[in-house]
KEDO-575962 format. One record per residue (C-alpha): residue in three letters; z, y, x. Coordinates in steps of 0.001 Angstrom, whole numbers, plus 500000, padded with zeros to 6 digits. Example, Ala and Ser with C-alpha at 12.3 -4.5 7.8 and 13.67 -1.06 7.14 Angstrom:
BEGIN
Ala507800495500512300
Ser507140498940513670
REM end
This chain:
BEGIN
Unk945521269455284646
Unk946435272652282793
Unk950230272687282636
Unk950882276129281196
Unk949020279041279608
Unk950519282534279492
Unk948962285237277335
Unk949741288913276802
Unk948068291416274461
Unk945141289257273384
Unk943945289607269758
Unk946935288727267496
Unk949085287643270451
Unk951501290112271994
Unk953116287644274388
Unk952966283855274413
Unk953584280856276673
Unk952089277464275822
Unk953017274286277697
Unk950576271388277799
Unk951056267775278859
Unk948792265072280181
Unk947068262839277632
Unk945910264303274309
Unk947117267769273210
Unk946288268876269672
Unk946365272441268279
Unk946652272860264515
Unk947581275635262137
Unk946421277517259101
Unk943002279176259089
Unk943124282503260911
Unk946387281738262689
Unk944752282096266104
Unk943960278575267332
Unk940598279594268755
Unk942219282648270343
Unk943993280272272696
Unk940626278798273685
Unk939227282332274144
Unk942220283118276356
Unk941584280034278485
Unk937935281042278854
Unk939018284531279886
Unk941389283063282473
Unk938563280862283833
Unk936285283854284433
Unk934012283575281394
Unk932303286752280228
Unk934822288349277885
Unk934514291217275430
Unk936926294145275499
Unk937377293456271784
Unk939700290609272831
Unk942347293173273848
Unk945074293577271220
Unk944693296715269129
Unk946668299627270615
Unk946941298063274091
Unk945309299210277326
Unk944863295776278844
Unk945112292033278221
Unk946452289374280581
Unk946030285628280779
Unk947349283146283325
Unk946902279413283798
Unk949115277122285874
Unk947360273932286985
Unk948317270755288815
Unk945383269795291003
Unk944593266438292568
Unk940853266705293150
Unk939212266797296596
Unk936375268937295205
Unk938839271645294107
Unk940640271454297458
Unk937308271777299262
Unk936363274833297186
Unk939687276516297963
Unk939112275839301648
Unk935612277335301451
Unk936991280609300064
Unk939715280730302713
Unk942650279487300650
Unk944988276614301370
Unk946163274195298701
Unk949855274576297864
Unk952153271741298963
Unk953203271056295370
Unk949512270984294292
Unk949964273882291865
Unk947187276395291318
Unk947649279663289432
Unk944698281608288016
Unk945306285119286649
Unk943044287677285038
Unk943800291111283657
Unk941167292758281483
Unk941442296514280891
Unk939967298548278060
Unk937854300378280673
Unk936147297074281504
Unk937849296621284885
Unk938863293070285838
Unk941670292116288198
Unk941543288424289089
Unk943860286414291312
Unk943900282871292660
Unk947377281826293817
Unk948316285498294016
Unk945304286561296089
Unk942682288926294704
Unk939395287221293878
Unk936066288153292330
Unk935557287121288714
Unk932526285088289852
Unk934776283113292219
Unk937210282525289364
Unk934321281256287247
Unk933098278869289960
Unk936587277446290364
Unk937036277270286601
Unk934025274963286206
Unk935785272448288466
Unk939019272570286462
Unk938105272606282769
Unk935096271625280654
Unk935057273447277308
Unk933101272309274257
Unk933263274455271185
Unk931602276827268768
Unk930046279188271339
Unk927339279647273933
Unk929673278712276778
Unk929308274993276100
Unk928276273275279304
Unk926006270904277377
Unk923940273889276210
Unk922974274519279836
Unk920183272237281013
Unk921338272399284651
Unk924384270299283747
Unk922291267463282323
Unk921177266050285660
Unk924787265950286846
Unk925827264028283753
Unk922955261582284139
Unk923740261031287821
Unk927398260415287008
Unk926268257812284474
Unk923926256230287026
Unk926937255420289176
Unk926935254137292747
Unk923187253399292881
Unk922258257050292307
Unk925230258247294336
Unk924099256232297387
Unk920525257535297142
Unk921738261133296775
Unk924061260744299752
Unk921150259640301961
Unk918925262335300452
Unk921450265118301132
Unk921815264064304772
Unk918045263978305258
Unk917558267231303334
Unk920153269001305486
Unk918345267851308643
Unk914992268898307172
Unk916327272385306379
Unk917878272699309834
Unk914516271787311389
Unk912767274280309118
Unk915187277063310043
Unk914697276147313696
Unk910963276519313281
Unk911405279999311857
Unk913693280946314724
Unk911505279629317529
Unk908260281031316201
Unk909714284366315173
Unk910800287629316780
Unk911629287380320542
Unk914626289647320006
Unk915908287250317344
Unk915508284330319748
Unk917467286273322353
Unk920197287030319829
Unk920443283381318847
Unk920569282275322476
Unk923492284646323060
Unk925245283394319900
Unk924797279710320777
Unk925987280327324350
Unk929092282146323102
Unk929938279375320622
Unk929508276630323220
Unk931605278491325801
Unk934339279198323238
Unk934619275507322312
Unk934321274158325842
Unk936720276803327147
Unk939397275508324787
Unk939332272116326536
Unk939873270152323328
Unk940672266458323256
Unk940511264176320214
Unk943950263630318680
Unk945434266635320463
Unk946141268541317243
Unk948162265682315758
Unk950226265342318951
Unk950828269101319036
Unk951971269218315426
Unk954416266390316122
Unk955660268144319255
Unk956125271414317356
Unk958107269629314658
Unk960436268117317285
Unk960898271387319175
Unk961471273417316018
Unk964042270910314751
Unk965608269906318079
Unk969173270737317036
Unk968902268714313826
Unk967280265797315655
Unk969914265789318434
Unk972759265841315901
Unk971243262926313971
Unk970687260836317109
Unk974180261547318489
Unk975835260857315150
Unk973997257531314916
Unk974983256580318471
Unk978633257454317836
Unk978709255225314781
Unk977410252331316865
Unk979721253075319825
Unk982858253975317875
Unk983122257731318078
Unk982849260244320870
Unk985693258751322926
Unk985540255236321566
Unk988662255777319455
Unk987060254755316175
Unk986075251155315516
Unk982442250685316559
Unk979813248613314818
Unk979634246530318003
Unk983399245903317869
Unk983154244918314232
Unk980353242480315056
Unk982494241132317932
Unk985274240382315490
Unk982826238613313199
Unk981610236577316163
Unk985125235565317076
Unk985753234211313588
Unk982456232366313447
Unk982913230833316913
Unk986045229034315653
Unk984020227180313012
Unk980597226928314651
Unk981208223344315716
Unk981836222123312175
Unk978324222546310801
Unk974852223555311951
Unk974626226374309447
Unk977743228023310947
Unk976234227763314416
Unk973043229385313018
Unk975109232300311651
Unk976768232713315051
Unk973374232791316785
Unk972091235418314372
Unk975169237595314979
Unk974432237378318720
Unk970844238496318077
Unk972075241471316052
Unk974536242403318801
Unk971790242432321433
Unk969551244449319121
Unk972300247021318478
Unk972880247375322209
Unk969193248166322657
Unk969251250629319753
Unk972337252405321164
Unk970623252734324532
Unk967437254046322895
Unk969451256556320864
Unk970985257860324075
Unk967560258072325740
Unk966022259851322752
Unk968909262321322500
Unk968730263113326213
Unk964993263685325854
Unk965332266286323080
Unk965722269801324420
Unk964972273177322931
Unk962650275267325037
Unk961627278523323383
Unk958742279076325781
Unk957435275561325245
Unk957619276016321458
Unk955718279311321688
Unk953081277725323928
Unk952711274818321512
Unk952357277140318523
Unk949807279250320385
Unk947775276152321228
Unk947872275014317575
Unk946782278512316531
Unk943830278326318937
Unk942745274951317560
Unk943162276107313937
Unk941019279155314692
Unk938271276894316043
Unk938604274621312983
Unk938026277557310654
Unk934851278429312545
Unk933344275119313589
Unk934785272137311706
Unk937828270723309965
Unk938651268259312787
Unk938450268283316583
Unk935740265614316369
Unk933654267926314168
Unk934229270888316515
Unk933077268883319535
Unk930089267612317557
Unk929277271205316589
Unk929237272149320276
Unk926936269211321059
Unk924582270098318190
Unk924565273767319216
Unk923762272802322799
Unk920700270931321497
Unk919665274009319500
Unk920087276183322583
Unk918064273789324707
Unk915284273728322128
Unk915367277510321774
Unk914850277907325462
Unk912101275295325571
Unk909605277548323767
Unk906240276511322328
Unk906703272850323157
Unk909721272828320852
Unk907707274372317997
Unk905120271576318123
Unk907873268982318297
Unk909598270463315224
Unk906329270583313266
Unk905844266879313865
Unk909442266128312847
Unk909065268213309686
Unk905905266359308658
Unk907625262993309103
Unk910771264046307271
Unk908793265681304486
Unk907174262359303616
Unk910438260426304074
Unk912224262832301728
Unk909437262541299167
Unk909782258745299233
Unk913542259088298702
Unk912911261416295752
Unk910571258842294225
Unk913307256191294537
Unk915784258605292990
Unk913385259362290145
Unk912805255673289463
Unk916564254998289360
Unk917193257992287105
Unk914497256908284656
Unk916201253525284285
Unk919615255173283858
Unk918209257677281325
Unk916942254864279113
Unk920354253167279108
Unk922200256450278544
Unk919968257418275609
Unk920604254080273899
Unk924367254310274395
Unk924571257934273233
Unk922720257087269985
Unk925110254186269407
Unk928075256527269845
Unk926514259222267624
Unk926103256737264790
Unk929891256533264455
Unk930079260345264462
Unk927933260779261320
Unk924795261533263322
Unk923212258154262639
Unk919783259717261986
Unk919767261479265356
Unk917398260573268159
Unk918527261369271704
Unk916573261250274929
Unk917155262270278538
Unk913776263660279653
Unk913011263573283371
Unk910230265577285012
Unk909144264874288595
Unk907905267980290442
Unk905891267006293496
Unk903868270188294042
Unk903667271416297630
Unk904197274959298895
Unk901736276894301078
Unk903039275109304182
Unk902492271662302725
Unk906164270924302030
Unk907653269823298703
Unk910017272168296854
Unk913187270172297333
Unk916378271074295501
Unk919850269606295984
Unk919033267202293116
Unk915716266043294579
Unk912397266748292824
Unk913641265911289314
Unk914699268110286459
Unk916560266544283548
Unk916950267889280030
Unk918648266268277069
Unk916555266339273905
Unk917598265607270335
Unk916148265232266899
Unk918940265617264376
Unk916872264601261341
Unk914195261953260651
Unk910633263125261267
Unk911608266037263500
Unk910338266067267101
Unk912728265898270034
Unk913753269393271159
Unk916173270823273756
Unk919802270507272674
Unk920605274192272909
Unk917770275100270526
Unk918427272681267681
Unk922054271536267789
Unk924908273459266185
Unk928182274059268012
Unk929809271133266214
Unk926865268840266939
Unk926861269827270610
Unk930558269020270793
Unk930041265623269184
Unk927132264827271485
Unk929271265798274461
Unk932103263674273068
Unk929708260722272931
Unk928616261346276530
Unk932165261916277769
Unk933246258666276103
Unk930557256834278037
Unk931334258685281292
Unk935134258671280958
Unk935711256846284246
Unk933069258719286257
Unk933817262295285137
Unk935889264161287750
Unk936801267252285697
Unk940418266625284767
Unk940742268756281606
Unk938429268685278586
Unk938732271117275675
Unk937161270460272276
Unk937282273407269854
Unk936905272295266219
Unk934770269294267123
Unk935488267920263628
Unk933644270710261772
Unk931730269326258781
Unk932523265635259239
Unk934113263120256885
Unk937420261334257247
Unk935632258211258508
Unk933881260172261256
Unk937121262008262042
Unk938768258661262708
Unk936000257807265154
Unk936350261219266823
Unk940102260683267113
Unk939620257253268691
Unk937132258603271223
Unk939377261558272123
Unk942302259180272527
Unk940218256927274764
Unk939097259841276956
Unk942699261079277242
Unk943630257922279139
Unk941724259288282141
Unk941682263033281408
Unk943795265729279865
Unk942356266522276419
Unk943076269729274485
Unk941554269943271009
Unk941632272298268033
Unk941377270422264740
Unk941745270577260973
Unk941737266790260569
Unk944942264804260088
Unk943570261726261855
Unk942824263660265038
Unk946258265300264962
Unk947849261864264441
Unk946196260541267609
Unk947693263269269816
Unk950435262720272388
Unk951533266360272134
Unk951120268487269007
Unk951241272281268977
Unk951383274318265763
Unk949883277828265683
Unk951568280183263223
Unk950591283668262077
Unk953246286059260738
Unk953411289651259533
Unk956504291765260303
Unk955604294633257985
Unk953669296625260553
Unk951560294170262557
Unk950398290549262677
Unk951655288167265358
Unk950699284675266512
Unk953346282244267758
Unk953272278600268817
Unk955638275685268289
Unk955659272364270149
Unk956236269801267396
Unk958794267022267609
Unk958186263739265793
Unk959389264868262370
Unk957591268208262577
Unk954427266347263587
Unk954680264168260463
Unk955096267270258272
Unk952060268928259861
Unk949899265832259406
Unk951054265717255768
Unk949966269333255354
Unk946566268522256818
Unk946206265535254477
Unk946781267306251162
Unk948289270736251828
Unk951866269652251108
Unk954018269327254223
Unk957064268144252230
Unk955507265350250166
Unk957300262031250769
Unk954267260052249625
Unk951987261909252029
Unk954581261548254794
Unk954357257755254480
Unk950609257968254972
Unk951105260355257931
Unk953514257914259618
Unk951021255094259134
Unk948294257157260799
Unk950498257926263814
Unk951579254297264103
Unk947974253047264086
Unk947030255193267070
Unk950124254163268975
Unk949356250483268594
Unk945644250812269498
REM end
């Protein structure tokens, strides 16, 4: 989720900070005030290709920064892949400075990063749909991902099996190239495999060792605090260091004395007495355990250093060979097999060729199953998208998810597998009756693309993992009736995602959980853009302005309140 956007020297903005919330955020303002500049700034921060013209006139550079809260394993995995650790508070800060000379300085959590890395990370954080070529729906490579997300667990299960088999196929294929290639390369690989195996085996790892070491380090590093807590607890039970203060045991003894005088009168009193005795025995055991634990806690600087060094050794191996000790040991076992095969020579080559032939056919069969499942899902998706588009004033549109199965073989007799299988998927649309279906990017306008994506996102709301969706002027050229439908769909999506939208429609603004007004002002020498987070009354005035241009009209305000109330009750 995007929590905050900071901008400096971009277009009409000299310096600006915008806070966003979860749910539905709506940006409104007069034409030319700079609403889309905020979207341009977000794109800049995410690593999109950005023109130097974005830099404010008279300035040498522009700066944009985004503060995110992340709770997505895919983002965490990406950070790990580029050598970064996720912050404990789950915050992520992206920064980009663009100079007039064309030089970019990008940072991820304060560390320098390439703009391409920023862009890769950005695609996992925010999906932008607006009036430009950066729309993800305009890129055919995203269509298969959307279709697979719609297909749900059936496609997911097939792809999981396919990816495992494909990885093994590629490993076998690489092995073939190694074993049948340059003798010097085989020698180099043998040396590498031997070194890796010896490094892992030399560490003498055992499963669960890292967890035990981390616990031990925590105890050693906090021994004084732990000892104080244990001793303080024991003293409370035993009545102070010299027994001068009343102990919990003494207090329980007094309670027992009172209860023993009445225990014979009723069974329930005798039961209370018995329970007090049980508590007394339990407290005695706890006091003894506290003493034992306290005596067992000692601070040994050498032991702490040895423990930290051992953890460092294991962490180093994790960075190289696997995220857990189990994976590291498995890596050593797999590498030993590779080494054995490498040393086996020609016999290994023939064995691999046979394995490749078998796996090639097995993979092809999996791809056929995947294709069959996708075709069924594509039919359902196309029908649902057209139903959604009808409420968005695209009732004449025809939509289809076209799937092509590519089963041509290469010169070695193997199929050209990709990470998606042998399918390519492209969304086609005919916006008007009688027109043939054509690729979305070629026939749909920016507003139409946004509405189509809104229809798809509405259908995929639960399956879509990208947490923040931005819609820039999705309401362009639609009526009030369609705007109501757009507002309802955006509101629905915002239950599972953060939504940020730029709008000119009162109904969409009324649906928002958080409204932001963009204002342009002139100080006599230059033009500035500022933002204002609207409270309830200011929100009503802004919706009134959007309805008929008069923010102070009492009659319009009544209508504005009714609009807001309707979305809050739905």
